[in-house]
Every structure is written in C-alpha cells, then in structure tokens.
N, C-alpha and C positions, 0 to 999 in steps of 0.2 A: 504493500500500500504506500501511496505517496504521503499520506497524512498520518499523524500520530493517534488519531481517533478513528473509531469504526465508521461513523457517519458524521460528516461536517454539516453545518448549516448551509454553507455557500462555497462553491468553486467559481472563481472568476477566471475566464479565459482571456489572457492578454494583460501585459504589465506596462502598457504605454499610459498616456495621459488618462484615458477612459478607465482603464483597469485600476490605476492608482487612486483616482478619485472615488471609484466604487469601493475600493478596499478601506479607504478612510471612513466613508459613510457606514460601511459594515461594522467597523470598529465602534462607532458611536452608537450603533444599534445593538451592540453586544453579541454579534454573530461570530461563530467559529468559522474562520474563512481561510481558504488557500487560494493563492494567485499562481497561475501557471503561464509561463511565457516562453516562446520559442527562442528568443534572443538570449544572448549571454549577459546582457546588461539592460539597465533601464533606458527608456527613451522611445520605445515604440518605433514608429516610422521615421522619426526625426533624424537619426544618424545617417540615413540613406538619402536624404534630400540634397539638392545641389548646394555647393559650398557657400554661395552668396545669398541664399534665401534669407529674407528679412520679413519679420512679421508686419502685417498691415495694421495691427492693433498695438497701442502703446503697452508698456510693461504693466501699468496699473490695471489694464483690462485683459491680462494674459496670465492669470494666476489660477492655480488649483486651490480648493478650499484649505484654509489653515496655514498657508505659507505664501506670503506676498512675493512676487517676483523681485529679486534684489536690484539695487541700483536706482538710477533716475527713473521715476515712474512714468515720465513722459517720453522716454526714448523708445525706439522700435528695435527690440532684440533681434539678434541674428540666430541662425540655426544652432551654432555651437553653444550659445548661451542657453537656449531652450533645452538642449541635451544635458548640460550641466545642472540646470534647474530640476529637471525630472530625476536625474541621478540623486541629487540632494534630497528631493522629496521622498524617493523610495527608501533612502537610508534612514530618514527620520520617521518613517511610517512604521507604526507598531503592527506589522502584518507579516504573515508567513508567505514569502515569495520564493518560488522555485524557478530559477532561470535555466535556460537550455532545455526546457520541457515543452515540446510541441504537442499540442492536443490534436489527436487524429480522429477521435470519435467521442460523441456524447450520446448515450442511449438511455431510454427510460428504464427504471428499475424500481419495482414495488411502488413506494410513495415518493420516489426521487429519481436520481440520475446516477449513472456510472460514467466517469470521465476517464478516458484512456489516452495515454501519451505514446509517443513514437518508440519508446523503449519497452512498451508492454505493461508499464505500471498503471495502476488504476486508483481512483479515489471515488468514494461515494458521497453524495451531497443531496440535501433536500431541495436546494435551489441552485441554479446555474445562471450566471450573467455572462453573455458573450460580449466582451469588451475589446475584441480584436479590431473594432472600429470599422469605418467605411472605406479604408484605404489599403485593404489587404491585397487586392488584385488589380494591377494596372489594366485599364480598359483599352483594347485595341479595336478601333471602329472598323466596320466593314466598308472599306473604301474600294471602289472598282479598280482592280489591277494591283492593289497594294502588295499582295503576296508574290507578285512577279517583279517587283521593283528591283532594278539592278544595282542601286546604290545602298546606302546604309539606312535602316529603319531603326529608330531608337525611341522608346517611350521616355517621357520626361523623368520617370523614376530612376532611370539609369544615367541621366545627365548630371555631371558634376561641375565641370569648369569649361570655359570657352576655348581653351588653348588648343585642344586637339582639332578644332574646326577652322583654324586660321586659313584664310584664303579659299575657303570652299563656298559652294552655293547651297544654302540651307533654307528649307521651308518648315516653319513651325505650324502645326495644325492644332487649333484650339484658341479660344478667346477669353480664357480666365486670367486670374492674376499671375499664375505661374507661367503661362504661355507668354504673356507680355513681358514679364520680368526676364525670362530666359532669352526671348528674341531680342530684346533691347541690349542685353549683355553681349550676346553673340554678334550683334551688328557692329561692335567695336573691332572685330577681327575677321568678319565674314560678310558675304552678301546675303541678306536675310529677308524673308517675307513671312508675315503672319497670314495664314489662310483660315477663314472662318465661314460657316454656313450662314450666319446672321451678322448684322453689324455689331461692332464692339459697343458694350455699354460701359459708361464711365461714372465714377463717383468721386467727387473731390474729397481728398483725405481730411481737409480741414474746412469747416463751415462756420462762418462768423467767429473765427479765432479759436474754435474748439475742434478737437479731433472728431471725426465722423462717429466713432464708437461712443464718445461721450453723449452725443445726441441719441443714439440708439438706447443707451442705458437710461438716460433721463426720461425718455418718452415711454420706456417699457417695451418698445418694439423688439428689442434684441432677445428678450426672454419670453415674449408672448407667443402662445401657440397660434395666434392669428397671423403672426408675421409672415410665415411661409405661404399662407393662403392669400394674403393681401398682395404680396409681391412674388409673382411667378416668373419662371424663365431663368435665363443664365444669371449667374452671380456677377455683379458689375466689377470692373477693374478699379480698384481704389488707387487714386493717383494724386501725387503732390504737384503735378505739373510736368514732371520729367518725361513721363511715358508718352503723353500726347504730343509733347514737343519733339520727341524722337521720331514719332510716326509722321508728324508734319514735315520733318526733314528727310523722310524716306529711309530712315535708319532705325528700325526696319520699315519696309512698306507693308501695306495691308491690302489684300485682295480677297475676292470671293473664293470659296473653296474650289479647287480644280475639279474637273468632271471625272477624270480617270488618270490612271498611271499606265504608261506604255514603255516598258523597258526602263531606261534611265531618264525618261522624260515625263513631265507632267503636261497634261492638256488642260489649259485654262478655259474659262467660260467663253472667252472670245475666239476660241479655236487655236490660239497660239500654242506652240509646243516648245518646251524649254527643258534643257538638260539640268538635272539637279543631282547634287552629290549626297545630300543627307535629308531625310525626313525625320523630324522630331514630333512625336505624338504627345502633345500636352492635353490629352483627352480624358483626364480624370481616372477615377478608380471605381471599383465595385467592392462591396463587402466581401471579405474573405471568410466565408462560413461553411466551407466544405466539411468541417468536422461535425456539423449539424445536418449535413445532407441538403443544405440550402444553397441555391444559386440565385444571384440577384438580390433584390431587397426582400427581407423576410416579412412575414405577416405579423404586424404588431400594432398596438395602439399606445402611443407615447413611450415606446420602448418596452412595453409588456407584451409578450407573445399572445396572440389571439387564438393559437391552435395548440400550444404546448403548455399546460399548467406548470408553473414554477420556473419558467424560462424568461429571461429578460435580456435586453440589449442596451448598451451604453456606447455612445460615440458614433452612431449612424448620422449621416448628413440630414439635417432638418427633421430629426425624429420627433422633436417637440418645438423647436424654435430655430431661428437663424444661427444661434450660438451652439447648437447641439454637438457639433463635431469639433469644437474649438476648446482651447485651454480654459476659457472663461465660462464655457457652458456645460462641460461634462459633469461638473460637480452637482449642479442643480438637477440634471437629468438622473444622475446616480441616486440622489436622494428620493426623487419621485419613483423611480423604478423599484428600488429596494423596499421602500415603505409599502408600495402597492403589493409586491410579492409576499412580503411578510404578513400583511393583512389577509391575503388570500390563502396563505398556506400555514396558518397557525395550527398546532403549536410548533415552535422551533426550539432547539436545544441551546438557547442563548445562555451565555455565561451570566452568572448572578454575582 
C-alpha cells in the first residue's frame, strides 16, 4: 500500500498548483489525505513552460491560499519564480506527498476508490480529487495536411527559447496569450507570422491606472460562476502595449489561418503558397484524465462529478469561474469541491 492506513479519506491526483491547494483545504477539513504526482518535484506544468513566460497577473493576484507570493506584489512573476513558489508551498504544507508516482488507474471499490500507480502500488480512499489540471495533454488540431508537413511541427509545450529558430521562417498557430508572447519573442530572431481562425482579441493590462485583474477582483467577475457564461469565446490577449505595437510593425505579422499544408509549404487564404520551416502549435491543452478513462472535458458541475459519486476535479479551465485554472482561483474551487464531496459522502474518517 502507498499509505500508512487501510483507507484514506482522500487521494489527490496531481501535486501542481491545483493539487497543493486541494491538499491545504483537506488539511483544514481534517481529512486523511495522500497526494500523488508523476513528477519528481513540485511545480506541476510550470517547469516545462518556455523560459521567458511571464504571468499576466500581478504577484498579489497569483497566490495559493495561506502563502502570499513573495516580493513586490505589483510585479509580474516569471516562470522560475512560480516554480520556486510552488516548491516552497509544498515544503511548508503539512501533507503527505509522494513524488514520482504516476497514477495509471482509478477504479470504484465498495464505498470508495482504489488508486493504482505505475509501479503497481495501490491506495484506497473514500474520495478522489483529480487535480492533474486542464493542461495535461497538448492539443494538436486537425489541420488539413499537417501530418505530411515536411518541416518541423512543435507544440508550444515543447518550446523553450528562440535561439534554435534564428533565421528561419516560423508560423505560430493560435491566438492566446502564449501564442502572442512566443511569436513576438521569436520575431527578434526569425520571420514570424501568427495564424488564427478568428481575429485576435485584446485586453489592456492596465485600466484607469489599475491592473486588469484588480478590476476583475473588485467587481467579483473573476470568481463569479456567471463570468464564463457572460463572456464566451477565446480568452483575450492581455497587453501592456508591447504586443500590439509589435504586430503593427509586422514583427510578427498576423494572418488568417492557412487553408492547408502541402509538403513544406502553406497555402494561405488568398491562394499564395509559401515555404515554411517551422510550425508552432500554440493551440492549448486538454485535461489529462486517462487514469479515469476520460477523454476531453469530464462531466461535472462546479468540479463535482455528475456521474461518479465521491469524485471531484480541481484546476479545469473555467470549471467555476475565469480564475479556475489559475494560481488565484484553484484554492476557492478546492474548497467548494471538497466541502461538497464531504457533505455528500459522510461519514468520513476525519482526524479528531
């Protein structure tokens, strides 16, 4: 057995930001909990992101419950700062975390679950929270001819720095924050185009002297379940002016998505054919829930499974609000999910 007890109250799958926030909530509820994570260290997906990644929310709005993000609260932390913060959070968290344990299967058993890891070990629990997040599986869109492209196809999850692309012709597919940030960085050393199905949407980073997230927080839109229903469609690119200026200068330029791929050439909507060296797919992710036998977005209401009693999710994109998949939002969702699961599944063997 993985755990020291016969049956736990809760197993959390994933030790990134969602799993750590859930573990803290579980501790406040007195639940005997085990966290399992495939990585060898804390940080979730963050260590694998590109080197220059910078948060679009200030440090004051980028914290997990119980530990403020260190340093100037109005600065915009970089990737390595987030990794260090999550590592510190895990070390100070009074929770049993097993690193290097990939969960391969979760099955129903009696009044709970059996969780199996890749080394064949098992743990039993009355509740399971899938906190492996919404970024477990890079999404590769079905673009005509993509599988026959003669150049290099790279998902943004494997992009790290621009240096390897110096002097090349690059097309970045996608219109989100990462796509624009990567394309603008690459345009310093390569000839780059952003290709999108729809026009880019922009959001000024500061409004009336305040960061955009300050307004989301003050109006309640950031945490309201009504937020995702009121504002549908693509997430806007949050910009302090640099990215729109770069696009106006044509570094990178922006075009409608090509119609198809033909060998090492892209065919644009006007019929023009152009040789391209590299395609970078900044096309997002899908939840990595193969251990549950789930592909795509699972059936849930606010993070509580609607078809498997005792199962919850934390870290899915927009599962309850705009902030659900972010550092600032996973704590609130974890509290909602665990309190709901405990209420539905009483009694639990909570510590007294």
